[in-house]
C-alpha positions in Angstrom: 9.5 17.0 9.4 9.8 17.7 5.6 8.9 15.4 2.8 10.5 15.2 -0.6 8.4 17.0 -3.2 7.0 15.1 -6.2 7.5 16.5 -9.7 4.4 17.6 -11.6 3.8 17.4 -15.3 4.6 21.0 -15.7 7.9 20.6 -14.0 8.7 17.7 -16.3 7.7 19.7 -19.3 9.9 22.5 -18.2 13.0 20.4 -18.0 15.3 20.2 -21.0 13.8 17.1 -22.5 11.8 14.7 -20.4 14.5 14.5 -17.7 18.2 14.7 -17.0 20.6 12.3 -18.4 23.4 11.1 -16.2 27.1 10.9 -17.0 28.1 7.6 -18.7 31.3 5.8 -19.5 33.0 6.1 -22.9 31.5 3.8 -25.6 32.6 2.9 -29.0 31.3 5.3 -31.7 29.4 2.5 -33.4 27.4 1.6 -30.3 23.6 2.1 -30.6 22.5 4.8 -28.2 19.7 3.7 -25.7 18.0 6.1 -23.3 16.9 4.3 -20.2 14.5 6.1 -17.9 14.1 5.2 -14.2 13.3 7.0 -10.9 15.1 8.2 -7.8 18.0 9.7 -9.7 18.4 6.6 -11.8 22.0 6.2 -10.5 21.6 2.5 -9.9 20.5 2.0 -13.5 23.6 3.8 -14.8 25.9 1.8 -12.5 24.3 -1.4 -13.8 24.6 -0.3 -17.4 28.3 0.7 -17.0 29.2 -2.4 -15.1 27.5 -4.8 -17.6 29.2 -3.0 -20.5 32.6 -3.5 -18.8 32.1 -7.1 -17.8 30.5 -8.2 -21.1 32.4 -6.4 -23.9 30.1 -7.7 -26.5 27.3 -5.8 -24.9 29.4 -2.7 -24.2 30.6 -2.5 -27.8 27.1 -2.7 -29.2 25.0 -0.5 -27.0 25.5 2.9 -25.2 22.9 3.0 -22.5 22.3 6.3 -20.8 20.3 6.5 -17.6 17.6 9.2 -17.5 16.0 10.4 -14.3 12.2 10.5 -14.7 11.3 11.6 -11.2 11.3 10.6 -7.6 9.1 7.5 -7.9 7.3 5.2 -10.3 4.2 7.4 -10.5 6.5 10.3 -11.7 8.0 8.1 -14.4 4.6 7.0 -15.6 3.6 10.7 -15.8 6.8 11.4 -17.8 6.0 8.6 -20.2 2.5 9.9 -20.7 3.9 13.3 -21.5 6.4 11.9 -23.9 3.8 9.9 -25.7 1.5 12.9 -25.9 4.2 15.2 -27.2 6.0 12.7 -29.4 9.3 14.2 -28.3 12.3 12.9 -26.4 10.7 9.4 -25.9 13.1 7.1 -24.0 13.9 3.7 -25.4 13.4 1.9 -22.1 11.2 2.9 -19.2 11.2 1.4 -15.7 7.7 1.1 -14.2 6.1 -0.9 -11.5 3.6 -3.5 -12.5 1.0 -1.1 -11.2 1.3 1.1 -14.3 1.9 -1.4 -17.1 -1.8 -2.3 -17.9 -2.5 1.3 -18.7 0.1 1.6 -21.4 -0.5 -1.9 -22.7 -4.3 -1.2 -23.0 -3.5 2.0 -25.0 -1.3 0.0 -27.5 1.8 2.0 -26.7 4.1 -0.9 -25.7 6.3 -3.1 -27.9 5.0 -6.6 -28.4 7.6 -8.9 -26.8 6.1 -12.3 -27.5 8.8 -13.2 -30.0 11.5 -11.8 -27.7 10.5 -14.2 -24.9 9.8 -17.2 -27.0 13.1 -18.8 -26.2 13.2 -18.1 -22.5 9.6 -17.9 -21.1 9.8 -21.4 -19.5 13.0 -20.4 -17.8 11.4 -17.5 -15.9 10.2 -17.9 -12.3 6.4 -18.0 -12.4 6.2 -14.6 -10.6 8.5 -13.1 -13.2 6.2 -14.4 -15.9 3.2 -12.7 -14.2 5.2 -9.4 -14.1 6.1 -9.6 -17.8 2.6 -10.3 -19.2 -0.7 -8.5 -19.5 -3.2 -11.1 -20.4 -1.5 -13.7 -22.6 1.0 -11.3 -24.1 4.6 -10.4 -23.0 4.9 -6.6 -22.8 7.7 -6.0 -20.3 11.0 -7.3 -19.1 10.9 -8.3 -15.4 13.6 -6.6 -13.3 12.8 -7.0 -9.7 10.3 -9.6 -8.5 9.3 -7.7 -5.4 8.7 -10.4 -2.9 7.8 -9.5 0.6 10.7 -9.6 3.1 10.9 -8.8 6.8 14.1 -7.1 7.8 14.9 -6.9 11.5 17.8 -5.9 13.7 18.7 -9.2 15.3 20.7 -7.5 18.0 17.8 -5.3 19.1 15.2 -8.0 18.9 17.5 -10.2 21.1 18.0 -7.3 23.6 14.2 -6.9 23.8 13.7 -10.6 24.3 11.3 -10.9 21.3 10.5 -14.4 20.2 10.2 -14.3 16.4 7.4 -16.9 16.5 5.3 -14.4 18.5 5.1 -12.1 15.4 2.6 -14.4 13.6 -0.4 -12.5 14.9 -1.2 -8.8 14.8 -1.5 -8.7 18.6 1.9 -10.5 18.9 3.5 -8.0 16.5 2.2 -5.1 18.5 3.4 -6.7 21.8 6.8 -7.1 20.3 6.8 -3.4 19.3 6.1 -2.5 22.9 8.9 -4.7 24.2 11.4 -3.2 21.7 10.4 0.3 23.0 10.7 -0.6 26.6 13.8 -2.8 26.6 15.8 -1.7 23.5 14.8 1.9 23.1 13.7 1.5 19.5 10.6 1.0 17.4 9.4 -2.0 15.5 8.5 0.0 12.5 8.3 3.5 11.1 4.8 4.6 10.0 3.5 8.1 10.0 0.5 10.0 8.7 1.3 9.6 5.0 2.1 5.9 4.5 4.1 5.1 1.3 2.0 4.1 -1.6 3.2 0.5 -1.5 1.8 -0.3 2.0 -1.8 -1.1 0.8 -0.7 -3.2 -2.2 1.6 -5.3 0.0 -1.2 -6.1 2.4 -4.0 -6.6 -0.1 -2.0 -8.7 -2.5 -2.1 -11.5 0.1 -5.8 -11.8 -0.4 -6.7 -14.2 -3.4 -8.0 -12.7 -6.6 -7.9 -9.1 -5.4 -8.4 -6.3 -7.9 -6.5 -3.0 -8.0 -9.1 -1.6 -8.4 -11.8 -2.5 -10.8 -13.0 -5.9 -12.1 -13.1 -6.7 -15.8 -16.7 -5.3 -15.9 -15.4 -2.0 -14.8 -16.9 -2.2 -11.3 -14.6 -0.9 -8.5 -14.1 -3.3 -5.6 -12.9 -1.1 -2.8 -16.1 -1.5 -0.7 -16.9 -5.1 -1.7 -13.5 -6.7 -1.2 -12.9 -7.1 2.6 -9.1 -6.9 2.0 -9.3 -3.1 1.7 -11.1 -2.8 5.1 -8.6 -5.2 6.7 -5.6 -3.3 5.3 -6.9 0.1 6.3 -7.7 -1.2 9.8 -4.3 -2.8 10.3 -2.4 0.4 9.5 -4.7 2.4 11.8 -4.1 -0.2 14.5 -0.4 0.0 14.1 -0.3 3.8 14.3 -2.9 3.9 17.2 -0.9 1.3 19.2 2.0 3.7 19.6 4.6 1.2 18.6 5.7 2.9 15.4 8.2 5.7 14.9 5.8 8.2 13.3 7.8 9.2 10.3 7.2 8.1 6.7 9.3 6.3 4.2 11.3 8.6 2.0 10.8 11.6 4.4 13.9 13.5 5.3 13.8 12.0 8.7 13.7 8.3 7.6 17.4 7.7 6.9 18.7 9.3 10.1 16.2 7.3 12.2 17.5 4.1 10.6 21.1 5.1 11.1 20.4 6.0 14.7 18.8 2.7 15.6 15.3 4.1 16.0 13.8 1.7 13.6 14.3 -2.0 14.3 12.5 -3.7 11.4 10.6 -3.3 8.2 7.6 -5.0 6.6 8.9 -4.3 3.1 10.1 -5.9 -0.1 13.3 -7.3 -1.4 14.3 -3.9 -3.1 15.1 -2.6 0.4 18.3 -4.6 0.2 19.7 -1.8 -2.1 18.8 1.0 0.4 19.5 -0.2 3.9 23.2 -0.6 3.3 23.4 3.0 2.0 21.3 4.3 4.8 23.2 2.6 7.6 26.5 1.2 6.3 27.9 0.8 9.9 25.2 -1.7 10.7 26.7 -4.4 8.4 25.9 -7.8 9.8 23.3 -6.6 12.3 20.3 -7.1 10.0 18.6 -10.4 9.5 16.0 -11.2 6.8 13.1 -13.6 6.7 9.6 -13.8 5.2 6.9 -11.5 6.5 5.0 -12.9 9.5 1.5 -14.2 8.8 -0.1 -11.5 10.9 -3.3 -13.4 11.7 -6.2 -12.6 11.5 -5.2 -10.9 8.2 -4.8 -13.1 5.1 -1.4 -14.9 5.4 0.9 -12.0 4.9 3.9 -14.2 3.8 2.2 -14.1 0.4 1.8 -11.2 -2.0 4.2 -8.6 -3.4 5.0 -5.0 -3.5 3.5 -3.6 -6.7 4.2 -7.0 -8.2 7.6 -5.8 -9.1 9.4 -3.4 -11.3 9.8 -4.0 -15.0 11.2 -2.4 -18.1 8.9 -1.5 -21.0 9.8 -0.3 -24.5 7.5 2.2 -26.1 6.9 0.9 -29.6 7.5 4.4 -31.0 10.9 4.7 -29.3 13.8 5.7 -31.6 15.7 2.5 -30.9 13.0 0.1 -29.8 14.3 -3.0 -31.4 17.9 -2.4 -30.2 16.5 -1.8 -26.7 14.7 -5.2 -26.8 17.9 -6.9 -27.9 19.9 -5.2 -25.2 17.5 -6.1 -22.4 17.3 -9.7 -23.6 21.1 -9.9 -23.4 21.4 -8.2 -20.0 18.5 -10.0 -18.1 17.5 -13.1 -20.0 21.0 -14.5 -20.9 23.4 -16.0 -18.4 26.4 -13.8 -18.9 24.4 -10.6 -18.7 22.2 -11.7 -15.8 25.3 -12.6 -13.7 27.0 -9.3 -14.7 23.9 -7.4 -13.5 24.0 -9.3 -10.2 27.7 -8.5 -9.8 27.0 -4.8 -10.5 24.1 -4.2 -8.1 23.2 -7.4 -6.3 20.2 -7.8 -8.7 18.8 -11.3 -8.5 18.5 -13.1 -11.8 15.0 -14.1 -12.7 15.9 -17.0 -15.0 16.0 -20.3 -13.2 18.9 -21.7 -15.2 21.2 -19.2 -13.5 20.1 -20.0 -10.0 23.0 -22.3 -9.0 25.7 -19.9 -10.4 23.9 -17.0 -8.7 23.8 -18.7 -5.3 27.5 -19.7 -5.6 28.5 -16.2 -6.3 26.3 -14.8 -3.6 27.8 -17.1 -1.0 31.3 -16.0 -1.8 31.1 -12.6 -3.6 34.1 -11.2 -5.4 34.7 -7.6 -6.1 34.5 -6.7 -9.8 37.2 -4.6 -11.4 36.6 -0.9 -11.0 34.3 -1.2 -8.0 35.4 0.6 -4.9 35.8 -1.2 -1.5 33.0 1.0 -0.1 30.5 0.0 -2.9 31.5 -3.7 -2.6 30.8 -3.7 1.1 27.3 -2.4 0.5 26.4 -5.3 -1.8 23.5 -7.3 -0.3 25.5 -10.5 0.0 28.2 -8.7 2.0 25.9 -6.5 4.1 23.2 -9.1 5.0 25.4 -12.1 4.8 25.7 -15.2 2.6 22.2 -16.6 3.5 20.3 -13.6 2.1 20.3 -14.9 -1.4 18.7 -18.2 -0.5 16.1 -16.4 1.6 15.2 -14.1 -1.3 15.0 -16.9 -3.8 12.7 -18.8 -1.3 10.4 -15.8 -1.0 9.6 -16.1 -4.7 7.4 -19.1 -3.9 5.1 -16.7 -2.1 4.8 -14.0 -4.7 1.3 -13.1 -5.8 0.7 -10.2 -8.2 -2.4 -8.1 -7.9 -4.8 -7.8 -10.9 -4.2 -4.2 -12.0 -6.8 -2.4 -14.1 -5.6 0.0 -16.8 -6.2 3.0 -14.5 -4.6 1.5 -11.4 -2.0 4.3 -11.3 -4.8 6.9 -10.9 -6.7 4.7 -8.5 -3.6 4.4 -6.3 -3.4 8.1 -5.9 -7.0 8.3 -4.9 -7.0 5.5 -2.3 -3.8 6.8 -0.7 -5.5 10.1 -0.2 -8.3 8.5 1.6 -6.0 6.3 3.7 -4.3 9.4 4.9 -7.7 10.9 5.8 -8.7 7.8 7.6 -5.6 7.8 9.7 -6.3 11.5 10.5 -9.8 10.6 11.8 -12.2 9.9 9.0 -14.6 7.0 9.6 -13.4 3.7 8.0 -16.6 3.1 6.0 -16.7 6.7 4.9 -13.1 6.5 3.7 -13.7 3.4 1.7 -17.0 4.5 0.1 -15.5 7.9 -0.7 -12.4 6.3 -2.3 -14.6 4.2 -4.5 -16.9 7.1 -5.3 -13.9 9.2 -6.4 -12.7 6.4 -8.6 -16.1 6.0 -10.2 -16.4 9.8 -10.9 -12.8 10.6 -11.8 -11.9 7.4 -13.7 -15.1 5.8 -14.9 -14.7 2.3 -16.5 -10.9 1.7 -16.7 -11.5 -0.9 -19.4 -13.6 1.4 -21.6 -12.2 4.9 -21.1 
């Protein structure tokens, strides 16, 4: 099995600029250019920008948004942003991050203050979206995806295996369901290999109240003192050791084929998976059902929490067109016409409450926008998962909890994932946790006083 490689800072520096810009539609010559960095090829960002520009001419005539690929994942984009800030060259106007990385750049004073931008809409945001957008009492980011936790499952395979969904509420019941799926349906309840994706721990630990990722405000790391870390490590080891998982990792080259071939029957994941499952297995339209995570007793109630809080868009205050970028994002995500256009483009759920009824109406009976192919339209979440998906997702927002991230959480995440992998490979649990905390203390120091 091969894994996709992650880009290093040297590779980023060697590229022509920070990253590669993607092709865009034709814009009016007077439109303000905006460079918009994201990850994973940034193709969805360009689709969104092009579609919104077409659907809302006032936006399309005023702004020319160009998507920029900053790397495979959020950590790569954070590295690219650090490089741009350090060099002072080719700084993008908008950068997509997960909430994990936002505190770092806010603490260093590199992000545009958005308090005035949000003054007219802050009360219209879902509470979880407000948590995403703020560091302390200040708005520093535009919320994009409120990454609530959703359980995706192949209803046909669960029925074939005779799995009662109510039985998934405990860890033992979940594992028993996994064995039934293997024996009766020839599939696996999850995929989970030796290098779990970085979001696994955050999803699990965010269900525990007041958890820190990773240091408290005094600069003391909490990996060994917070029982959530031991519980999360132990749960993942239990899953792998039980033999019920397909031992491949998310985003490995084997992941998509396993899904397409019916070898993975469910996912403990977040709402963003709605964009990828349709692409990975388009022929499985209508076979996937979606609900909240099971509680997974004796863990903290796992219906609650989030995956990295969610993804956001930040604006470096030194960006060439920072003010225009703020105006653009306000129009696209915080105003009705733009928010509904973004939903039509990608299936992106609006995070302003005033649009909820219009959003649910459109999601129940989606219509294909002009210029979208039949293939792309079929892959929209409302079509792929069915008309009830939108209400399920909106309902999951009531369970969102965002971890308290310290300014060095991005570095801490790399460290703890390394020790999780060592633990799954055989390192003692207490040794793994103590070593992770020791490495954070020696390599990071006090994140609040670098």
